[in-house]
C-alpha positions in Angstrom: 0.0 0.0 0.0 2.8 2.3 0.9 4.5 1.6 -2.5 1.3 2.5 -4.3 1.1 5.8 -2.4 4.7 6.5 -3.1 4.2 5.8 -6.8 1.1 8.0 -6.9 3.0 10.8 -5.1 5.8 10.5 -7.6 3.4 10.7 -10.6 1.8 13.7 -9.1 5.1 15.5 -8.6 6.1 14.6 -12.1 2.8 16.0 -13.6 3.2 19.1 -11.4 6.8 19.6 -12.6 5.7 19.1 -16.2 2.9 21.6 -15.8 5.2 24.2 -14.2 7.7 23.7 -17.0 5.0 24.1 -19.7 3.7 27.3 -18.1 7.3 28.6 -17.8 7.8 28.0 -21.5 4.5 29.7 -22.4 5.4 32.6 -20.2 8.8 32.9 -21.8 7.4 32.7 -25.3 4.8 35.3 -24.4 7.4 37.6 -22.9 9.6 37.2 -26.1 6.6 37.9 -28.3 5.7 41.0 -26.2 9.3 42.2 -26.3 9.4 41.7 -30.1 6.1 43.5 -30.4 7.4 46.4 -28.4 10.5 46.5 -30.6 8.3 46.6 -33.7 6.2 49.4 -32.3 9.3 51.3 -31.4 10.7 50.8 -34.9 7.4 52.0 -36.5 7.4 55.0 -34.2 11.0 55.8 -35.2 10.0 55.5 -38.9 7.1 57.9 -38.4 9.3 60.4 -36.4 12.0 60.3 -39.1 9.5 60.9 -41.8 7.8 63.8 -40.0 11.2 65.4 -39.1 12.4 65.2 -42.7 9.2 66.7 -43.9 9.5 69.6 -41.5 13.1 70.4 -42.4 12.2 70.2 -46.2 9.4 72.7 -45.7 11.7 75.0 -43.7 14.3 74.9 -46.4 11.6 75.7 -49.0 10.2 78.6 -47.0 13.6 80.1 -46.3 15.6 79.5 -49.5 13.4 78.7 -52.5 12.3 82.3 -53.2 8.7 81.1 -53.6 5.8 82.1 -51.4 2.8 79.8 -51.5 -0.5 80.6 -49.9 -3.9 78.9 -49.9 -7.1 80.8 -49.2 -10.4 79.1 -49.9 -10.1 77.9 -53.5 -7.3 80.3 -54.4 -3.8 79.1 -54.5 -1.2 81.8 -55.0 2.5 81.5 -55.9 4.8 84.6 -55.7 8.4 84.7 -56.8 10.9 86.6 -58.8 12.0 85.3 -62.2 14.6 84.3 -63.0 14.6 82.2 -59.9 18.3 81.4 -59.3 18.1 79.1 -56.3 21.8 78.3 -55.5 21.3 78.7 -51.7 18.2 76.5 -51.9 20.1 73.7 -53.6 23.0 74.0 -51.2 20.7 73.7 -48.2 19.1 70.6 -49.7 22.4 69.0 -50.4 23.6 69.8 -46.8 20.4 68.3 -45.3 20.6 65.2 -47.5 24.2 64.6 -46.5 23.5 65.0 -42.8 20.4 62.7 -42.9 22.0 59.9 -44.9 25.2 60.0 -42.9 23.4 59.7 -39.6 20.5 57.4 -40.5 21.1 54.5 -42.9 17.4 53.8 -43.2 16.5 57.0 -45.0 17.3 58.5 -48.4 16.3 61.8 -49.9 15.7 62.1 -53.7 16.2 65.8 -54.4 17.5 65.9 -57.9 14.3 67.0 -59.5 13.5 69.4 -56.7 16.9 71.2 -57.2 16.3 71.4 -60.9 12.6 72.2 -61.2 11.2 72.9 -57.7 8.1 70.8 -58.6 5.0 71.5 -56.6 1.8 69.4 -56.7 -1.8 69.9 -55.8 -2.7 66.2 -55.4 -6.5 66.8 -55.0 -6.7 68.6 -58.4 -3.7 67.0 -60.2 -2.1 70.4 -60.9 1.7 70.8 -61.2 3.6 74.0 -60.8 7.3 73.8 -61.7 10.2 75.5 -63.5 11.3 74.1 -66.9 14.0 76.8 -66.7 14.9 79.4 -64.1 13.0 82.0 -66.0 10.0 79.8 -67.1 7.1 78.7 -64.9 5.3 75.6 -66.2 1.8 74.8 -65.0 0.2 71.5 -66.0 -3.6 71.5 -65.7 -4.4 68.2 -67.5 -7.8 67.6 -65.9 -8.8 71.3 -66.4 -9.4 71.9 -62.7 -8.4 75.6 -62.8 -11.4 77.9 -63.1 -9.5 81.2 -63.1 -5.8 82.2 -63.6 -4.5 85.6 -62.7 -0.9 86.4 -63.6 0.7 89.7 -62.6 4.1 91.0 -63.5 6.0 93.8 -61.8 9.3 94.6 -63.5 12.0 97.2 -63.8 11.8 97.0 -67.6 10.1 99.6 -69.6 7.0 99.0 -71.7 7.4 99.4 -75.5 4.5 100.0 -77.8 4.1 96.4 -79.0 2.0 93.9 -77.0 -0.3 91.1 -77.8 -3.6 89.8 -76.3 -4.5 86.9 -78.6 -6.9 84.7 -76.7 -9.0 81.7 -78.0 -12.3 82.1 -76.3 -14.3 79.1 -75.0 -17.0 78.0 -72.6 -16.5 74.3 -71.7 -13.9 73.8 -70.4 -12.8 77.3 -69.8 -10.5 79.5 -67.7 -11.0 83.1 -66.9 -7.5 84.3 -67.8 -6.3 87.7 -66.5 -2.7 88.9 -67.3 -1.5 92.3 -66.1 1.7 94.1 -65.6 3.2 97.2 -64.1 6.5 98.5 -65.7 9.2 100.8 -64.7 8.1 103.8 -66.9 4.5 103.7 -65.5 3.3 101.5 -68.4 0.4 99.2 -67.7 -0.8 96.1 -69.5 -4.0 94.1 -69.2 -5.3 91.1 -71.1 -8.5 89.4 -69.9 -10.8 86.8 -71.4 -12.7 83.5 -70.9 -10.4 81.2 -72.8 -10.5 77.6 -74.0 -7.6 75.8 -72.2 -7.4 73.1 -74.9 -6.4 75.7 -77.5 -3.6 78.1 -78.0 -3.7 81.6 -76.4 -1.1 84.2 -76.0 -0.7 87.3 -73.8 2.6 89.1 -74.4 4.1 92.3 -72.9 6.8 93.8 -75.1 9.5 95.3 -72.8 12.7 97.0 -73.7 14.5 93.7 -73.0 12.2 91.2 -74.6 8.7 89.8 -74.2 7.1 88.6 -71.0 4.5 86.0 -72.0 1.8 83.8 -70.8 1.1 81.0 -73.3 -1.5 78.3 -73.2 0.0 75.6 -75.3 -1.1 72.0 -75.7 -4.2 71.0 -73.7 -3.8 72.0 -70.1 -0.2 73.4 -70.3 0.5 77.0 -69.2 3.9 78.7 -69.7 4.9 81.9 -67.9 8.1 83.4 -69.2 10.3 86.3 -68.4 13.1 87.0 -71.0 16.8 86.8 -70.1 18.1 90.0 -68.7 14.7 91.0 -67.2 13.9 90.6 -63.5 10.2 90.5 -62.7 8.1 89.7 -59.7 5.5 87.2 -60.8 2.3 86.5 -58.9 0.3 83.6 -60.1 -3.1 83.0 -58.6 -5.2 80.0 -59.5 -8.8 79.5 -58.5 -9.6 75.8 -58.6 -12.9 74.1 -58.8 -14.5 72.9 -55.6 -13.7 69.2 -56.0 -12.0 68.0 -52.9 -11.8 71.5 -51.5 -11.0 70.3 -47.9 -8.0 68.3 -49.3 -6.5 71.3 -51.1 -2.7 71.3 -50.4 0.6 72.0 -52.1 3.2 69.3 -51.7 6.4 68.0 -53.1 5.8 64.9 -55.3 5.8 61.5 -53.6 9.2 59.9 -53.4 11.3 62.8 -52.2 11.6 60.8 -48.9 12.4 57.1 -49.0 12.6 55.2 -45.7 13.5 51.5 -45.7 13.7 49.5 -42.4 15.3 46.3 -43.8 15.1 44.4 -40.5 11.3 44.8 -40.5 10.8 44.6 -44.2 9.0 48.0 -44.1 9.4 50.7 -46.8 7.7 54.1 -47.0 7.8 56.7 -49.7 7.1 60.2 -48.4 6.6 63.7 -49.6 6.4 67.0 -47.8 3.6 69.5 -47.4 4.5 73.1 -48.5 1.1 74.8 -47.9 
């Protein structure tokens, strides 16, 4: 009888030890899973912080060095700058930030080549691009005809000559209310206004003593604003867009300027930066 009790006690102890071992293993695995989860959360938080910090610095560089002021008020988006826009300090600041970021953080890369060359700005909600094909040429792409009105104003130190052109192709659907005006050094004033067809060619040209300042609608949805070489002119470009996605109206760098890759997590993120 005593042998049977001893055997039963031994079996009970064995089962108890096995249960404790099993629970210990489960607790260890749970702890490891929890620690891994915390590590993943910390990594994702680091990714988000890197992205937001890079966006903030890119916007600050734009505001301080690009020579372009961008404002949004209701459905009006306004760009103000002086052409030609020679942005050497802007490019140098971008290069410096890229070098700092990629030297200190191996998980992030800045793609700034096109920004340095064109300063491309995008309104994602309306698929409108504003960039510079040359430092004295503003190129606006309005391929979906989401601009209802376009007001371009020149203020230059050049003098107005007698020749000018206001050759507009009128239209009703689609259409843009185009207004081009200019104030020149000798008190000359220029105005050209019309409800144009954005799918057809239109030209507004101010003949100055150093060449023609022009606004040209060429190809469906393409608008070119040009100041001739040797002329320095403030250019204010105000677009009034349609009310599609009004609450989402923003001006941003194109997607891909920020590239974050956490190899250990298999996580990649392409980012942009909001300008206005």
